[in-house]
BALOBA-1460 file (C-alpha; in Angstrom, 3 decimals):
// residues 403
<rec num="1" residu="m" x="115.445" y="94.276" z="124.990"/>
<rec num="2" residu="l" x="112.281" y="94.267" z="122.294"/>
<rec num="3" residu="s" x="110.359" y="96.873" z="124.244"/>
<rec num="4" residu="s" x="113.507" y="99.116" z="124.433"/>
<rec num="5" residu="l" x="113.960" y="98.696" z="120.686"/>
<rec num="6" residu="r" x="110.314" y="99.796" z="120.285"/>
<rec num="7" residu="r" x="111.092" y="102.924" z="122.269"/>
<rec num="8" residu="g" x="113.965" y="103.734" z="119.994"/>
<rec num="9" residu="l" x="116.693" y="102.769" z="121.707"/>
<rec num="10" residu="t" x="119.083" y="100.919" z="119.104"/>
<rec num="11" residu="r" x="122.218" y="98.855" z="120.279"/>
<rec num="12" residu="t" x="124.823" y="97.909" z="117.983"/>
<rec num="13" residu="t" x="128.189" y="95.574" z="118.369"/>
<rec num="14" residu="s" x="131.047" y="94.659" z="116.222"/>
<rec num="15" residu="n" x="130.274" y="91.039" z="117.192"/>
<rec num="16" residu="p" x="128.042" y="89.768" z="113.952"/>
<rec num="17" residu="s" x="126.313" y="86.912" z="116.177"/>
<rec num="18" residu="v" x="124.917" y="89.712" z="118.537"/>
<rec num="19" residu="l" x="122.153" y="91.987" z="117.671"/>
<rec num="20" residu="n" x="122.465" y="94.528" z="119.759"/>
<rec num="21" residu="s" x="124.906" y="96.353" z="122.011"/>
<rec num="22" residu="v" x="125.722" y="99.825" z="123.581"/>
<rec num="23" residu="s" x="128.517" y="101.125" z="121.032"/>
<rec num="24" residu="i" x="125.749" y="103.454" z="119.238"/>
<rec num="25" residu="r" x="122.824" y="104.823" z="120.683"/>
<rec num="26" residu="t" x="119.989" y="107.006" z="118.804"/>
<rec num="27" residu="f" x="116.921" y="107.884" z="120.329"/>
<rec num="28" residu="a" x="113.934" y="107.761" z="118.013"/>
<rec num="29" residu="k" x="110.620" y="109.808" z="117.963"/>
<rec num="30" residu="e" x="107.924" y="108.243" z="119.785"/>
<rec num="31" residu="s" x="104.246" y="107.980" z="119.502"/>
<rec num="32" residu="q" x="103.986" y="109.949" z="116.174"/>
<rec num="33" residu="k" x="100.944" y="110.025" z="114.164"/>
<rec num="34" residu="i" x="101.392" y="109.372" z="110.407"/>
<rec num="35" residu="v" x="98.523" y="110.106" z="107.905"/>
<rec num="36" residu="c" x="98.304" y="108.719" z="104.487"/>
<rec num="37" residu="t" x="96.118" y="109.292" z="101.529"/>
<rec num="38" residu="l" x="96.337" y="106.571" z="98.794"/>
<rec num="39" residu="y" x="93.893" y="105.741" z="96.098"/>
<rec num="40" residu="p" x="91.573" y="102.915" z="96.505"/>
<rec num="41" residu="g" x="92.735" y="99.257" z="95.440"/>
<rec num="42" residu="g" x="89.314" y="97.720" z="94.997"/>
<rec num="43" residu="e" x="89.668" y="94.089" z="93.825"/>
<rec num="44" residu="a" x="93.102" y="94.429" z="92.043"/>
<rec num="45" residu="g" x="94.428" y="95.896" z="95.399"/>
<rec num="46" residu="r" x="93.028" y="93.407" z="97.618"/>
<rec num="47" residu="r" x="94.142" y="90.183" z="95.151"/>
<rec num="48" residu="n" x="97.777" y="91.880" z="94.329"/>
<rec num="49" residu="s" x="99.716" y="92.632" z="97.311"/>
<rec num="50" residu="n" x="102.229" y="94.217" z="94.959"/>
<rec num="51" residu="i" x="100.166" y="97.226" z="94.004"/>
<rec num="52" residu="l" x="101.795" y="98.920" z="97.084"/>
<rec num="53" residu="g" x="100.530" y="102.404" z="96.376"/>
<rec num="54" residu="c" x="96.817" y="101.611" z="97.355"/>
<rec num="55" residu="a" x="95.224" y="102.084" z="100.417"/>
<rec num="56" residu="e" x="94.779" y="98.315" z="101.178"/>
<rec num="57" residu="n" x="98.232" y="97.787" z="100.980"/>
<rec num="58" residu="a" x="99.493" y="100.825" z="102.363"/>
<rec num="59" residu="l" x="102.987" y="101.167" z="100.703"/>
<rec num="60" residu="g" x="103.681" y="98.073" z="103.015"/>
<rec num="61" residu="l" x="104.510" y="100.310" z="106.001"/>
<rec num="62" residu="k" x="101.277" y="99.202" z="108.398"/>
<rec num="63" residu="k" x="103.387" y="96.503" z="110.597"/>
<rec num="64" residu="y" x="106.358" y="98.425" z="110.272"/>
<rec num="65" residu="l" x="105.094" y="101.692" z="111.786"/>
<rec num="66" residu="e" x="102.622" y="99.982" z="114.278"/>
<rec num="67" residu="d" x="105.522" y="97.794" z="115.645"/>
<rec num="68" residu="l" x="107.298" y="100.801" z="116.469"/>
<rec num="69" residu="g" x="104.189" y="102.014" z="118.473"/>
<rec num="70" residu="h" x="103.170" y="104.507" z="115.690"/>
<rec num="71" residu="t" x="99.623" y="105.494" z="115.000"/>
<rec num="72" residu="f" x="99.168" y="105.046" z="111.393"/>
<rec num="73" residu="v" x="95.876" y="106.125" z="109.341"/>
<rec num="74" residu="v" x="95.267" y="105.500" z="106.164"/>
<rec num="75" residu="t" x="92.291" y="106.952" z="104.133"/>
<rec num="76" residu="t" x="90.941" y="107.367" z="100.300"/>
<rec num="77" residu="d" x="88.420" y="110.281" z="101.486"/>
<rec num="78" residu="k" x="90.468" y="113.100" z="100.871"/>
<rec num="79" residu="e" x="87.997" y="115.881" z="99.438"/>
<rec num="80" residu="n" x="85.666" y="117.988" z="101.261"/>
<rec num="81" residu="e" x="81.940" y="118.013" z="100.090"/>
<rec num="82" residu="v" x="80.729" y="121.382" z="99.255"/>
<rec num="83" residu="d" x="77.452" y="122.864" z="98.521"/>
<rec num="84" residu="k" x="76.602" y="125.018" z="95.537"/>
<rec num="85" residu="d" x="77.602" y="128.135" z="96.997"/>
<rec num="86" residu="g" x="81.133" y="126.479" z="97.730"/>
<rec num="87" residu="n" x="80.395" y="126.088" z="101.546"/>
<rec num="88" residu="v" x="81.915" y="122.785" z="103.255"/>
<rec num="89" residu="i" x="79.119" y="120.583" z="104.299"/>
<rec num="90" residu="r" x="81.547" y="117.687" z="105.231"/>
<rec num="91" residu="v" x="84.929" y="117.725" z="106.052"/>
<rec num="92" residu="c" x="86.902" y="114.684" z="104.581"/>
<rec num="93" residu="e" x="88.534" y="112.250" z="106.733"/>
<rec num="94" residu="f" x="92.104" y="113.204" z="105.689"/>
<rec num="95" residu="e" x="91.783" y="116.970" z="106.602"/>
<rec num="96" residu="q" x="90.498" y="115.703" z="110.334"/>
<rec num="97" residu="e" x="93.061" y="113.342" z="110.883"/>
<rec num="98" residu="l" x="95.746" y="115.633" z="109.366"/>
<rec num="99" residu="q" x="94.731" y="118.363" z="112.282"/>
<rec num="100" residu="d" x="96.919" y="116.416" z="114.911"/>
<rec num="101" residu="a" x="99.282" y="114.365" z="112.596"/>
<rec num="102" residu="n" x="103.196" y="114.872" z="112.602"/>
<rec num="103" residu="v" x="103.586" y="113.176" z="109.228"/>
<rec num="104" residu="v" x="101.536" y="113.146" z="106.199"/>
<rec num="105" residu="i" x="102.336" y="110.771" z="102.944"/>
<rec num="106" residu="s" x="100.273" y="111.603" z="99.845"/>
<rec num="107" residu="q" x="100.958" y="110.565" z="96.546"/>
<rec num="108" residu="p" x="100.979" y="112.288" z="92.630"/>
<rec num="109" residu="f" x="98.530" y="109.955" z="91.430"/>
<rec num="110" residu="y" x="95.787" y="110.319" z="94.114"/>
<rec num="111" residu="p" x="96.921" y="113.703" z="95.678"/>
<rec num="112" residu="g" x="95.826" y="114.787" z="99.097"/>
<rec num="113" residu="y" x="96.142" y="118.564" z="98.645"/>
<rec num="114" residu="i" x="98.097" y="119.980" z="101.635"/>
<rec num="115" residu="t" x="96.463" y="123.680" z="101.305"/>
<rec num="116" residu="p" x="97.601" y="126.706" z="103.291"/>
<rec num="117" residu="e" x="94.434" y="126.322" z="105.280"/>
<rec num="118" residu="r" x="95.174" y="122.706" z="106.045"/>
<rec num="119" residu="i" x="98.794" y="123.587" z="107.122"/>
<rec num="120" residu="s" x="97.282" y="126.206" z="109.315"/>
<rec num="121" residu="k" x="95.043" y="123.865" z="111.128"/>
<rec num="122" residu="s" x="97.943" y="121.205" z="111.582"/>
<rec num="123" residu="p" x="100.514" y="122.546" z="114.354"/>
<rec num="124" residu="n" x="102.170" y="119.367" z="114.791"/>
<rec num="125" residu="l" x="102.851" y="118.747" z="111.121"/>
<rec num="126" residu="k" x="106.821" y="118.236" z="110.586"/>
<rec num="127" residu="l" x="107.166" y="116.087" z="107.349"/>
<rec num="128" residu="a" x="105.010" y="115.796" z="104.376"/>
<rec num="129" residu="i" x="106.224" y="112.823" z="102.068"/>
<rec num="130" residu="t" x="105.389" y="112.267" z="98.674"/>
<rec num="131" residu="a" x="105.120" y="108.708" z="97.771"/>
<rec num="132" residu="g" x="106.459" y="109.257" z="94.188"/>
<rec num="133" residu="v" x="107.857" y="112.465" z="92.530"/>
<rec num="134" residu="g" x="106.290" y="115.713" z="92.270"/>
<rec num="135" residu="s" x="105.468" y="117.759" z="95.726"/>
<rec num="136" residu="d" x="103.293" y="120.380" z="94.001"/>
<rec num="137" residu="h" x="100.247" y="119.118" z="95.804"/>
<rec num="138" residu="v" x="101.976" y="120.798" z="98.938"/>
<rec num="139" residu="s" x="101.657" y="124.617" z="99.329"/>
<rec num="140" residu="l" x="105.285" y="124.886" z="99.654"/>
<rec num="141" residu="k" x="105.697" y="128.413" z="100.959"/>
<rec num="142" residu="e" x="103.204" y="127.902" z="103.549"/>
<rec num="143" residu="a" x="105.326" y="124.811" z="104.385"/>
<rec num="144" residu="w" x="108.375" y="126.658" z="104.606"/>
<rec num="145" residu="d" x="107.018" y="129.093" z="106.796"/>
<rec num="146" residu="a" x="105.445" y="126.650" z="109.141"/>
<rec num="147" residu="g" x="108.714" y="124.766" z="109.301"/>
<rec num="148" residu="i" x="107.495" y="121.122" z="107.533"/>
<rec num="149" residu="t" x="110.027" y="119.378" z="105.846"/>
<rec num="150" residu="v" x="109.071" y="118.460" z="102.365"/>
<rec num="151" residu="a" x="110.482" y="115.191" z="100.871"/>
<rec num="152" residu="e" x="109.590" y="112.904" z="97.765"/>
<rec num="153" residu="v" x="111.140" y="109.696" z="96.349"/>
<rec num="154" residu="t" x="113.165" y="111.234" z="93.610"/>
<rec num="155" residu="g" x="114.250" y="109.093" z="90.791"/>
<rec num="156" residu="s" x="111.744" y="106.267" z="91.641"/>
<rec num="157" residu="n" x="109.630" y="106.780" z="88.312"/>
<rec num="158" residu="v" x="112.162" y="108.252" z="85.740"/>
<rec num="159" residu="v" x="112.080" y="105.282" z="83.543"/>
<rec num="160" residu="s" x="108.153" y="104.402" z="83.799"/>
<rec num="161" residu="v" x="107.378" y="107.875" z="82.902"/>
<rec num="162" residu="a" x="109.928" y="108.093" z="79.903"/>
<rec num="163" residu="e" x="108.663" y="104.678" z="78.697"/>
<rec num="164" residu="h" x="105.146" y="106.093" z="79.001"/>
<rec num="165" residu="v" x="105.831" y="109.576" z="77.053"/>
<rec num="166" residu="v" x="107.499" y="107.535" z="73.955"/>
<rec num="167" residu="m" x="104.415" y="105.545" z="74.171"/>
<rec num="168" residu="q" x="102.159" y="108.306" z="73.986"/>
<rec num="169" residu="i" x="103.904" y="110.009" z="71.230"/>
<rec num="170" residu="l" x="103.942" y="106.964" z="69.116"/>
<rec num="171" residu="s" x="99.992" y="106.525" z="69.709"/>
<rec num="172" residu="l" x="99.582" y="110.216" z="68.701"/>
<rec num="173" residu="v" x="101.788" y="110.363" z="65.622"/>
<rec num="174" residu="r" x="100.300" y="106.926" z="64.186"/>
<rec num="175" residu="n" x="96.865" y="107.542" z="65.073"/>
<rec num="176" residu="y" x="96.653" y="104.393" z="66.928"/>
<rec num="177" residu="i" x="93.976" y="105.278" z="69.305"/>
<rec num="178" residu="p" x="91.074" y="105.721" z="66.709"/>
<rec num="179" residu="a" x="92.207" y="102.504" z="65.054"/>
<rec num="180" residu="h" x="92.105" y="100.351" z="68.082"/>
<rec num="181" residu="k" x="88.644" y="101.959" z="68.525"/>
<rec num="182" residu="q" x="87.402" y="100.924" z="65.210"/>
<rec num="183" residu="v" x="88.241" y="97.116" z="66.185"/>
<rec num="184" residu="i" x="86.254" y="97.594" z="69.435"/>
<rec num="185" residu="e" x="83.436" y="98.942" z="67.350"/>
<rec num="186" residu="g" x="83.432" y="96.560" z="64.447"/>
<rec num="187" residu="e" x="84.528" y="98.758" z="61.909"/>
<rec num="188" residu="w" x="87.250" y="98.812" z="59.095"/>
<rec num="189" residu="d" x="87.920" y="102.170" z="57.624"/>
<rec num="190" residu="i" x="91.675" y="102.291" z="56.648"/>
<rec num="191" residu="a" x="91.312" y="105.857" z="54.836"/>
<rec num="192" residu="a" x="90.043" y="107.297" z="58.274"/>
<rec num="193" residu="i" x="93.204" y="106.167" z="60.137"/>
<rec num="194" residu="a" x="95.741" y="106.863" z="57.404"/>
<rec num="195" residu="d" x="94.376" y="110.365" z="57.299"/>
<rec num="196" residu="r" x="96.190" y="111.599" z="60.462"/>
<rec num="197" residu="a" x="99.111" y="108.891" z="60.773"/>
<rec num="198" residu="w" x="102.764" y="109.766" z="60.063"/>
<rec num="199" residu="d" x="106.202" y="108.386" z="60.876"/>
<rec num="200" residu="l" x="108.199" y="109.659" z="63.747"/>
<rec num="201" residu="e" x="111.143" y="109.504" z="61.899"/>
<rec num="202" residu="g" x="112.431" y="112.507" z="60.649"/>
<rec num="203" residu="k" x="109.788" y="114.785" z="62.835"/>
<rec num="204" residu="q" x="111.284" y="117.464" z="65.311"/>
<rec num="205" residu="v" x="110.648" y="116.508" z="68.705"/>
<rec num="206" residu="g" x="111.257" y="118.664" z="71.917"/>
<rec num="207" residu="t" x="111.353" y="118.266" z="75.655"/>
<rec num="208" residu="v" x="110.238" y="120.960" z="78.006"/>
<rec num="209" residu="a" x="113.147" y="119.979" z="80.519"/>
<rec num="210" residu="a" x="115.922" y="117.747" z="80.250"/>
<rec num="211" residu="g" x="116.204" y="116.512" z="83.688"/>
<rec num="212" residu="r" x="115.755" y="112.681" z="84.831"/>
<rec num="213" residu="i" x="112.449" y="112.109" z="83.127"/>
<rec num="214" residu="g" x="113.324" y="114.593" z="79.927"/>
<rec num="215" residu="y" x="116.694" y="113.158" z="79.601"/>
<rec num="216" residu="r" x="115.654" y="109.552" z="79.273"/>
<rec num="217" residu="v" x="112.893" y="110.499" z="76.478"/>
<rec num="218" residu="l" x="115.517" y="111.943" z="74.627"/>
<rec num="219" residu="q" x="117.662" y="108.905" z="75.102"/>
<rec num="220" residu="r" x="114.765" y="106.749" z="73.878"/>
<rec num="221" residu="l" x="113.945" y="108.693" z="71.021"/>
<rec num="222" residu="k" x="117.507" y="108.860" z="69.738"/>
<rec num="223" residu="a" x="116.670" y="105.465" z="68.037"/>
<rec num="224" residu="f" x="113.911" y="106.955" z="66.110"/>
<rec num="225" residu="d" x="116.158" y="109.116" z="63.966"/>
<rec num="226" residu="c" x="113.818" y="112.237" z="64.746"/>
<rec num="227" residu="g" x="115.424" y="115.745" z="65.263"/>
<rec num="228" residu="l" x="115.870" y="116.398" z="69.039"/>
<rec num="229" residu="h" x="115.322" y="119.584" z="70.988"/>
<rec num="230" residu="y" x="115.258" y="120.702" z="74.460"/>
<rec num="231" residu="y" x="114.936" y="123.844" z="76.903"/>
<rec num="232" residu="d" x="116.098" y="123.744" z="80.423"/>
<rec num="233" residu="i" x="117.138" y="126.139" z="82.980"/>
<rec num="234" residu="q" x="120.370" y="124.100" z="83.325"/>
<rec num="235" residu="r" x="122.043" y="123.180" z="79.845"/>
<rec num="236" residu="l" x="123.276" y="119.734" z="79.297"/>
<rec num="237" residu="t" x="127.050" y="119.285" z="78.951"/>
<rec num="238" residu="t" x="128.438" y="119.659" z="75.721"/>
<rec num="239" residu="e" x="129.373" y="115.582" z="75.824"/>
<rec num="240" residu="q" x="125.618" y="114.858" z="76.487"/>
<rec num="241" residu="e" x="124.286" y="117.116" z="73.753"/>
<rec num="242" residu="q" x="126.659" y="115.547" z="71.357"/>
<rec num="243" residu="s" x="125.768" y="112.017" z="72.303"/>
<rec num="244" residu="l" x="122.199" y="112.705" z="71.734"/>
<rec num="245" residu="g" x="122.465" y="114.969" z="68.812"/>
<rec num="246" residu="v" x="120.289" y="117.243" z="70.402"/>
<rec num="247" residu="t" x="119.794" y="121.021" z="69.873"/>
<rec num="248" residu="f" x="119.545" y="123.233" z="72.770"/>
<rec num="249" residu="h" x="117.064" y="126.596" z="72.845"/>
<rec num="250" residu="d" x="117.152" y="129.662" z="75.130"/>
<rec num="251" residu="t" x="113.530" y="129.526" z="75.450"/>
<rec num="252" residu="v" x="110.475" y="127.545" z="75.347"/>
<rec num="253" residu="e" x="109.033" y="130.073" z="73.040"/>
<rec num="254" residu="a" x="111.705" y="130.008" z="70.835"/>
<rec num="255" residu="m" x="111.697" y="126.267" z="70.633"/>
<rec num="256" residu="v" x="108.115" y="125.319" z="70.280"/>
<rec num="257" residu="p" x="107.391" y="126.948" z="66.621"/>
<rec num="258" residu="e" x="110.149" y="124.364" z="65.341"/>
<rec num="259" residu="l" x="108.250" y="121.165" z="66.904"/>
<rec num="260" residu="d" x="105.972" y="118.483" z="65.484"/>
<rec num="261" residu="v" x="106.005" y="117.107" z="68.673"/>
<rec num="262" residu="i" x="106.213" y="118.378" z="72.300"/>
<rec num="263" residu="t" x="106.909" y="116.489" z="75.605"/>
<rec num="264" residu="i" x="106.474" y="118.648" z="78.891"/>
<rec num="265" residu="n" x="108.819" y="117.170" z="81.921"/>
<rec num="266" residu="c" x="109.349" y="120.008" z="84.128"/>
<rec num="267" residu="p" x="108.239" y="120.228" z="87.586"/>
<rec num="268" residu="l" x="105.437" y="122.400" z="88.426"/>
<rec num="269" residu="h" x="105.712" y="125.434" z="90.662"/>
<rec num="270" residu="g" x="105.351" y="129.512" z="90.280"/>
<rec num="271" residu="g" x="107.182" y="129.558" z="87.277"/>
<rec num="272" residu="t" x="105.637" y="126.824" z="85.067"/>
<rec num="273" residu="e" x="102.503" y="127.449" z="86.037"/>
<rec num="274" residu="y" x="100.193" y="127.549" z="82.918"/>
<rec num="275" residu="l" x="103.177" y="127.697" z="80.826"/>
<rec num="276" residu="f" x="101.306" y="126.291" z="77.983"/>
<rec num="277" residu="d" x="98.837" y="129.272" z="78.221"/>
<rec num="278" residu="r" x="96.998" y="130.695" z="74.866"/>
<rec num="279" residu="k" x="99.642" y="132.715" z="73.629"/>
<rec num="280" residu="m" x="102.256" y="129.586" z="74.007"/>
<rec num="281" residu="l" x="99.903" y="127.521" z="72.428"/>
<rec num="282" residu="e" x="99.434" y="130.022" z="69.417"/>
<rec num="283" residu="r" x="103.136" y="129.638" z="68.828"/>
<rec num="284" residu="c" x="103.106" y="126.189" z="68.192"/>
<rec num="285" residu="k" x="103.458" y="125.104" z="64.733"/>
<rec num="286" residu="p" x="100.283" y="124.086" z="63.657"/>
<rec num="287" residu="g" x="99.059" y="120.301" z="63.763"/>
<rec num="288" residu="a" x="101.753" y="119.864" z="66.614"/>
<rec num="289" residu="f" x="101.295" y="116.980" z="69.012"/>
<rec num="290" residu="i" x="101.899" y="117.428" z="73.024"/>
<rec num="291" residu="v" x="102.490" y="114.921" z="75.265"/>
<rec num="292" residu="n" x="102.206" y="115.855" z="79.075"/>
<rec num="293" residu="t" x="103.247" y="113.797" z="81.734"/>
<rec num="294" residu="a" x="104.590" y="116.487" z="84.132"/>
<rec num="295" residu="r" x="101.703" y="118.225" z="85.732"/>
<rec num="296" residu="g" x="98.322" y="119.212" z="84.717"/>
<rec num="297" residu="k" x="98.329" y="122.949" z="85.831"/>
<rec num="298" residu="i" x="101.472" y="123.441" z="83.328"/>
<rec num="299" residu="v" x="98.573" y="123.793" z="80.593"/>
<rec num="300" residu="d" x="95.721" y="125.842" z="80.548"/>
<rec num="301" residu="e" x="92.888" y="123.433" z="80.173"/>
<rec num="302" residu="n" x="90.316" y="125.483" z="78.517"/>
<rec num="303" residu="a" x="92.690" y="127.167" z="76.035"/>
<rec num="304" residu="l" x="94.422" y="123.675" z="75.243"/>
<rec num="305" residu="a" x="90.810" y="122.351" z="74.380"/>
<rec num="306" residu="d" x="89.876" y="125.155" z="72.042"/>
<rec num="307" residu="a" x="93.376" y="124.509" z="70.428"/>
<rec num="308" residu="v" x="92.900" y="120.801" z="70.064"/>
<rec num="309" residu="d" x="89.342" y="121.664" z="68.824"/>
<rec num="310" residu="s" x="90.303" y="123.997" z="66.219"/>
<rec num="311" residu="g" x="93.142" y="121.525" z="64.752"/>
<rec num="312" residu="h" x="95.653" y="124.079" z="65.349"/>
<rec num="313" residu="i" x="96.984" y="121.352" z="67.885"/>
<rec num="314" residu="g" x="97.064" y="117.911" z="66.101"/>
<rec num="315" residu="g" x="96.492" y="115.892" z="69.354"/>
<rec num="316" residu="y" x="97.157" y="115.776" z="72.963"/>
<rec num="317" residu="a" x="98.144" y="112.791" z="75.386"/>
<rec num="318" residu="g" x="99.378" y="112.428" z="78.913"/>
<rec num="319" residu="d" x="98.165" y="111.443" z="82.280"/>
<rec num="320" residu="v" x="98.187" y="114.405" z="84.557"/>
<rec num="321" residu="w" x="95.027" y="116.551" z="85.370"/>
<rec num="322" residu="f" x="93.949" y="119.139" z="87.625"/>
<rec num="323" residu="p" x="92.591" y="118.504" z="89.901"/>
<rec num="324" residu="q" x="92.925" y="114.864" z="90.568"/>
<rec num="325" residu="p" x="91.165" y="112.747" z="90.321"/>
<rec num="326" residu="a" x="89.506" y="114.871" z="87.109"/>
<rec num="327" residu="p" x="86.044" y="115.675" z="87.148"/>
<rec num="328" residu="r" x="83.682" y="113.836" z="84.480"/>
<rec num="329" residu="t" x="83.156" y="117.554" z="82.957"/>
<rec num="330" residu="h" x="86.729" y="118.113" z="82.704"/>
<rec num="331" residu="p" x="87.604" y="119.810" z="79.121"/>
<rec num="332" residu="w" x="90.083" y="117.315" z="78.302"/>
<rec num="333" residu="r" x="87.593" y="114.132" z="78.733"/>
<rec num="334" residu="l" x="85.507" y="115.651" z="75.856"/>
<rec num="335" residu="m" x="88.105" y="117.095" z="73.317"/>
<rec num="336" residu="p" x="88.889" y="115.073" z="70.023"/>
<rec num="337" residu="r" x="92.244" y="113.449" z="69.013"/>
<rec num="338" residu="h" x="93.472" y="113.022" z="72.824"/>
<rec num="339" residu="g" x="95.294" y="109.851" z="74.330"/>
<rec num="340" residu="m" x="94.649" y="110.987" z="77.952"/>
<rec num="341" residu="t" x="95.084" y="108.018" z="80.835"/>
<rec num="342" residu="p" x="94.500" y="108.547" z="84.889"/>
<rec num="343" residu="h" x="97.511" y="109.507" z="86.436"/>
<rec num="344" residu="v" x="99.608" y="106.255" z="86.188"/>
<rec num="345" residu="s" x="102.678" y="106.532" z="84.088"/>
<rec num="346" residu="g" x="104.813" y="106.519" z="87.329"/>
<rec num="347" residu="t" x="103.067" y="103.717" z="89.066"/>
<rec num="348" residu="t" x="104.248" y="100.730" z="87.508"/>
<rec num="349" residu="l" x="104.321" y="97.541" z="89.944"/>
<rec num="350" residu="d" x="108.204" y="98.319" z="89.343"/>
<rec num="351" residu="a" x="108.199" y="102.040" z="90.138"/>
<rec num="352" residu="q" x="105.755" y="101.096" z="93.231"/>
<rec num="353" residu="a" x="108.441" y="98.888" z="94.795"/>
<rec num="354" residu="r" x="110.822" y="101.826" z="94.384"/>
<rec num="355" residu="y" x="108.787" y="104.565" z="95.714"/>
<rec num="356" residu="a" x="107.431" y="102.445" z="98.743"/>
<rec num="357" residu="a" x="111.041" y="101.506" z="99.877"/>
<rec num="358" residu="g" x="111.758" y="105.590" z="99.456"/>
<rec num="359" residu="v" x="109.259" y="106.446" z="101.595"/>
<rec num="360" residu="k" x="110.186" y="103.724" z="104.308"/>
<rec num="361" residu="s" x="113.758" y="105.150" z="104.010"/>
<rec num="362" residu="i" x="112.465" y="108.940" z="104.618"/>
<rec num="363" residu="l" x="110.358" y="107.904" z="107.518"/>
<rec num="364" residu="d" x="113.178" y="106.004" z="108.887"/>
<rec num="365" residu="a" x="115.416" y="108.634" z="108.874"/>
<rec num="366" residu="f" x="112.627" y="111.114" z="110.425"/>
<rec num="367" residu="l" x="111.775" y="108.803" z="113.203"/>
<rec num="368" residu="n" x="115.395" y="108.487" z="114.316"/>
<rec num="369" residu="e" x="116.300" y="112.050" z="113.994"/>
<rec num="370" residu="a" x="118.743" y="111.271" z="111.216"/>
<rec num="371" residu="p" x="119.451" y="113.386" z="107.821"/>
<rec num="372" residu="i" x="117.147" y="112.289" z="105.053"/>
<rec num="373" residu="q" x="119.261" y="110.484" z="102.586"/>
<rec num="374" residu="p" x="120.036" y="111.119" z="99.654"/>
<rec num="375" residu="q" x="119.915" y="114.801" z="99.786"/>
<rec num="376" residu="e" x="117.819" y="114.800" z="96.654"/>
<rec num="377" residu="y" x="114.679" y="113.216" z="98.382"/>
<rec num="378" residu="v" x="114.412" y="116.607" z="100.192"/>
<rec num="379" residu="i" x="112.389" y="119.296" z="98.418"/>
<rec num="380" residu="i" x="112.296" y="121.940" z="101.443"/>
<rec num="381" residu="d" x="113.880" y="121.684" z="104.624"/>
<rec num="382" residu="p" x="113.125" y="124.796" z="106.407"/>
<rec num="383" residu="t" x="115.333" y="123.909" z="109.642"/>
<rec num="384" residu="n" x="118.470" y="123.580" z="107.418"/>
<rec num="385" residu="n" x="117.213" y="126.589" z="104.870"/>
<rec num="386" residu="y" x="117.413" y="124.152" z="101.918"/>
<rec num="387" residu="q" x="115.529" y="124.463" z="98.804"/>
<rec num="388" residu="s" x="115.648" y="122.010" z="96.115"/>
<rec num="389" residu="p" x="116.665" y="123.644" z="92.842"/>
<rec num="390" residu="a" x="114.071" y="121.848" z="91.245"/>
<rec num="391" residu="y" x="111.661" y="124.050" z="92.851"/>
<rec num="392" residu="p" x="112.929" y="127.668" z="92.519"/>
<rec num="393" residu="d" x="109.416" y="129.217" z="92.899"/>
<rec num="394" residu="l" x="107.500" y="128.188" z="95.969"/>
<rec num="395" residu="r" x="104.306" y="129.486" z="95.190"/>
<rec num="396" residu="g" x="101.557" y="127.595" z="95.824"/>
<rec num="397" residu="m" x="99.917" y="125.188" z="93.128"/>
<rec num="398" residu="t" x="97.162" y="123.376" z="95.264"/>
<rec num="399" residu="q" x="94.179" y="125.742" z="94.054"/>
<rec num="400" residu="r" x="93.338" y="127.136" z="90.464"/>
<rec num="401" residu="k" x="94.497" y="130.226" z="89.585"/>
<rec num="402" residu="e" x="92.146" y="132.405" z="87.560"/>
<rec num="403" residu="l" x="93.664" y="133.373" z="83.805"/>
């Protein structure tokens, strides 16, 4: 019986004392190869099994998949080595293993970029899963053309990211980070901190997108008695707007000149890539703060660094970069008045438990040839001609566009 189950024959019965019967039979996919790239866990990952998103703990999937007879490859080696002329001199393990994989799992925090070139070399690939939210590391148009379904664990990180946004807004407005740095360095210069510290109450704060995360940001900010604003391609209901006391704007361009604080919470796709370019940044109110926990490529990194250096943008915080991990020379590491972190907002221990469970649910549906549920997990499904409304533009985001 056990060997039959491992081959994918499932039997159920109306008798609760009997585990298996012949009333329902489904035939699962056999001998699939699943390739997964995750961040290194190091000592913390070895010590804490609840850090499910690291390579050492592998989303809790190892025993589940291997017991079913599948091959499960986990790697942290996701970037090719290139010489000074851009020629590849070593192909990473992720790209090598991907070429005969059926399923790939990656994550926003340490993305394995599934580029057009990698897709073209992977003829067996049928499913790309994001362990978290945000699938811009997959070249969606090429995935569609190749018949690859892309799914993510929608909703798994929304509370975690919304809390991170509020934390970073406060850290910028209250000038917290320089104040903390003074303590570490043995200083005590009150005036230097007060020089750029304000109350959040009474300020005008707006979100670019009021979806699952942006809406929760607005809910949390309401308690601070600040003016709330939003732009979204889909307007909230009148009841929601009245409950939050939030003002809708028809365009981002019309909204940003009114704001003291801007928070970016929209997906990255062809329509939002470098949305905050030099022109948009110039439209911002002088001294405005920006918090971006959406995606790094929504903001032109060089234009932003110049705007912060000049003082036109009062400060910038967030946890998203392009590429990831960010190189040591990334201009955001070096600019003044920033509160950047690695990409950690959506990977609290609570969020990891949610997205690990979601990945297993998606895999289970795929392996048993069942529909992926809930439907909102699916970003694109070429077989059923489905495209998530959150990704209206499938142009690839895996490489830098020259501005």
